[in-house]
C-alpha positions as CSV (number, residue, x, y, z in Angstrom):
1,M,125.0,-82.5,28.5
2,D,123.0,-80.7,31.1
3,L,122.9,-77.4,29.2
4,E,121.5,-79.1,26.0
5,K,118.7,-80.8,28.0
6,H,118.0,-77.4,29.6
7,A,117.8,-75.7,26.3
8,D,115.6,-78.3,24.7
9,A,112.9,-78.2,27.7
10,P,109.9,-76.4,26.7
11,A,109.6,-73.0,28.3
12,P,106.9,-72.6,31.1
13,A,103.7,-71.1,30.1
14,A,103.3,-67.3,30.4
15,P,101.2,-66.3,33.4
16,A,98.9,-64.5,31.0
17,E,97.9,-67.9,29.4
18,L,97.2,-69.8,32.5
19,R,93.4,-70.7,33.0
20,A,92.0,-68.1,35.5
21,S,91.0,-69.6,39.2
22,D,88.2,-68.5,41.2
23,A,90.7,-66.5,43.3
24,D,91.9,-64.8,40.1
25,R,88.5,-63.7,39.4
26,D,87.9,-62.6,43.0
27,R,91.1,-60.4,42.5
28,I,89.7,-58.6,39.5
29,A,86.3,-58.4,41.2
30,H,87.8,-56.5,44.1
31,I,89.7,-54.2,41.9
32,L,86.5,-53.4,39.9
33,A,84.6,-52.7,43.3
34,D,87.4,-50.2,44.6
35,A,87.6,-48.3,41.3
36,L,83.7,-48.1,41.5
37,A,83.7,-46.6,45.2
38,E,86.7,-44.3,44.3
39,G,84.7,-42.9,41.4
40,R,87.3,-44.1,38.6
41,L,84.4,-46.2,37.2
42,T,80.9,-45.2,36.6
43,S,78.1,-47.7,37.8
44,D,77.7,-48.8,34.0
45,E,81.3,-49.2,33.3
46,H,81.6,-51.5,36.6
47,A,78.6,-53.4,35.5
48,E,79.6,-54.1,32.1
49,R,83.1,-55.2,33.1
50,L,81.7,-57.3,36.0
51,D,79.3,-58.8,33.4
52,S,82.1,-60.2,31.3
53,L,84.2,-61.2,34.4
54,Y,82.8,-64.7,34.5
55,S,83.1,-65.5,30.7
56,R,86.8,-65.0,30.5
57,K,89.0,-67.9,30.5
58,T,92.7,-67.0,31.1
59,V,94.5,-64.7,33.5
60,G,95.8,-62.5,30.6
61,E,91.9,-61.9,29.6
62,L,90.9,-61.1,33.2
63,D,93.8,-58.4,33.6
64,V,92.6,-56.6,30.4
65,L,89.5,-55.6,32.5
66,V,91.8,-53.6,35.2
67,R,94.5,-52.4,32.7
68,D,93.6,-49.0,33.2
69,L,93.1,-49.2,36.9
70,P,95.8,-48.4,39.6
71,A,95.8,-51.8,41.0
72,G,95.9,-53.4,37.7
73,T,99.1,-51.6,36.3
74,G,101.6,-53.0,38.5
75,A,103.0,-56.8,38.6
76,R,100.7,-59.5,38.5
77,P,100.3,-61.4,41.9
78,A,101.4,-65.0,41.9
79,P,98.5,-67.2,40.6
80,A,96.4,-69.1,43.0
81,A,98.8,-71.9,43.5
82,H,100.0,-69.7,46.4
83,P,97.1,-69.7,48.8
84,T,98.7,-66.9,51.2
85,A,98.7,-64.7,48.1
86,A,94.7,-64.9,47.8
87,P,93.0,-61.9,48.6
88,A,90.1,-61.5,51.3
89,L,87.4,-62.4,48.7
90,A,88.9,-65.9,48.2
91,G,87.5,-67.0,51.6
92,P,85.9,-70.6,52.3
93,A,82.4,-70.7,51.2
94,E,79.4,-70.9,53.6
95,N,77.3,-74.2,52.8
96,V,73.6,-74.2,53.1
97,V,72.0,-77.5,52.5
98,A,68.6,-78.9,52.4
99,V,67.8,-82.4,51.5
100,C,64.3,-83.3,52.0
101,S,64.1,-80.5,54.5
102,S,64.3,-76.7,54.7
103,A,67.1,-74.3,55.6
104,A,67.3,-70.4,55.8
105,R,69.4,-67.6,56.5
106,K,67.9,-64.3,57.5
107,G,67.9,-61.4,59.8
108,R,71.3,-59.7,60.7
109,W,73.7,-62.4,59.4
110,R,77.0,-61.9,57.7
111,P,77.1,-63.3,54.2
112,G,80.7,-64.2,53.3
113,P,82.4,-63.4,49.8
114,R,80.8,-66.8,48.9
115,T,77.8,-68.8,49.8
116,R,77.0,-72.4,48.4
117,A,73.5,-73.6,48.3
118,V,72.4,-77.1,47.9
119,S,68.7,-78.1,47.7
120,V,67.6,-81.8,47.0
121,M,64.1,-82.0,47.4
122,G,64.2,-79.3,49.9
123,D,63.7,-75.5,50.3
124,I,66.3,-72.9,51.0
125,T,65.6,-69.1,51.6
126,L,68.5,-66.6,51.6
127,D,67.2,-63.4,52.9
128,L,70.0,-60.5,52.5
129,T,67.5,-57.6,53.0
130,E,69.0,-57.3,56.7
131,A,72.4,-58.8,56.2
132,V,75.7,-57.0,57.1
133,F,77.8,-57.0,54.1
134,E,81.6,-57.1,54.8
135,Q,82.6,-56.9,51.1
136,Q,81.6,-55.3,48.0
137,V,80.9,-58.6,45.8
138,T,78.9,-61.3,47.3
139,E,78.7,-64.6,45.1
140,I,76.1,-67.2,45.8
141,N,76.2,-70.6,44.1
142,V,73.1,-72.6,44.0
143,T,72.5,-76.3,43.0
144,C,68.9,-77.0,43.0
145,V,67.4,-80.6,42.1
146,L,63.5,-80.9,42.8
147,G,63.8,-78.2,45.2
148,N,63.0,-74.6,45.7
149,V,65.6,-71.8,46.4
150,E,64.8,-68.1,46.9
151,V,67.3,-65.3,47.3
152,L,66.0,-61.7,48.6
153,V,68.2,-58.6,48.4
154,P,67.3,-55.2,49.2
155,E,66.2,-52.8,46.6
156,N,69.1,-50.7,46.2
157,V,71.6,-53.6,45.9
158,T,72.7,-54.5,42.4
159,L,71.7,-58.1,41.6
160,R,73.2,-60.1,38.7
161,G,72.6,-63.8,37.5
162,Y,74.2,-66.6,35.6
163,G,72.8,-69.7,35.3
164,T,70.4,-72.3,33.7
165,G,67.4,-74.6,34.3
166,V,66.9,-78.1,32.8
167,L,63.0,-79.0,33.1
168,G,63.2,-76.1,35.8
169,N,63.5,-72.5,36.4
170,F,66.6,-70.3,36.9
171,E,65.2,-66.5,37.2
172,V,67.2,-63.6,38.5
173,R,65.3,-60.1,38.1
174,G,65.6,-56.7,39.4
175,E,63.0,-53.9,39.5
176,A,62.6,-51.9,36.7
177,G,63.6,-48.4,37.4
178,A,64.8,-49.1,40.9
179,D,67.1,-46.6,42.5
180,I,70.3,-48.5,42.5
181,D,73.0,-47.1,44.8
182,P,76.4,-47.4,42.7
183,Q,78.2,-47.7,46.2
184,A,76.2,-50.5,47.4
185,P,77.4,-54.3,47.2
186,V,76.8,-56.3,44.2
187,V,75.1,-59.8,44.7
188,I,75.8,-62.5,42.0
189,V,73.7,-65.5,41.8
190,R,75.2,-68.4,39.8
191,G,73.1,-71.5,39.6
192,F,71.9,-74.7,38.0
193,S,68.4,-76.1,38.5
194,L,67.1,-79.7,37.5
195,L,63.4,-80.1,37.9
196,G,63.6,-77.3,40.5
197,N,63.1,-73.6,41.0
198,I,65.8,-70.9,41.5
199,E,64.5,-67.5,42.0
200,A,66.5,-64.3,43.2
201,H,64.8,-60.7,43.3
202,P,64.5,-57.5,45.6
203,K,62.1,-57.6,48.3
204,L,59.8,-54.8,47.9
205,G,60.1,-51.9,50.6
206,A,63.5,-53.3,51.8
207,R,66.5,-50.9,51.5
208,L,69.8,-50.8,53.2
209,V,70.3,-46.8,53.0
210,D,73.7,-46.6,54.9
211,L,75.6,-49.3,52.8
212,A,77.6,-46.7,50.7
213,H,78.5,-44.9,54.0
214,R,79.6,-47.8,55.7
215,L,81.9,-49.1,52.5
216,R,83.4,-45.6,52.2
217,G,84.2,-45.4,56.0
218,R,85.8,-48.9,56.0
219,R,88.2,-48.0,52.8
220,Q,89.1,-44.4,54.5
221,G,89.7,-46.0,58.0
């Protein structure tokens, strides 16, 4: 009887068919960043794969992005159901909140892998031009309602945006012809604006010239 019950039980879903979590995406972003730093991917290849990272839905679709890279050929780590298996990029988000007020992060601050900014009839400024980056990919998630959020980055940092505005504005722009350092961090801004304004752009004249050296040194150390 027990054997028959077990035989009739549906087989568990294969890991590749599972819906991808934030930790799964962070794992892939980390592999892509290492491949870029090691010269396995060009900056264009890295940008192409990173752009498609957040549109893929399952763990299997994510693994396709790193199938030809060393860290992507071995056994897949357990899905994010086990917190101890999560990579360093999956740390808690820092929250910056402004409700009918203002808030700012600037100077020599250390942004974590994720920063969450929420503005409700308030103003938020996230100035990364003098920030100390401790990871290759930094993600900023913004929710703005009847407010204003501005994100500033150095000229030689890659800036990418994914978001929308409803009766509002969501704008992420880089400088045309800017000298982007392929070894420098990537800042991803994801956001939603309702009757508000979200802008992310490089700050003219601001450059972090030692980013590539610091990142390479940290990996070799």
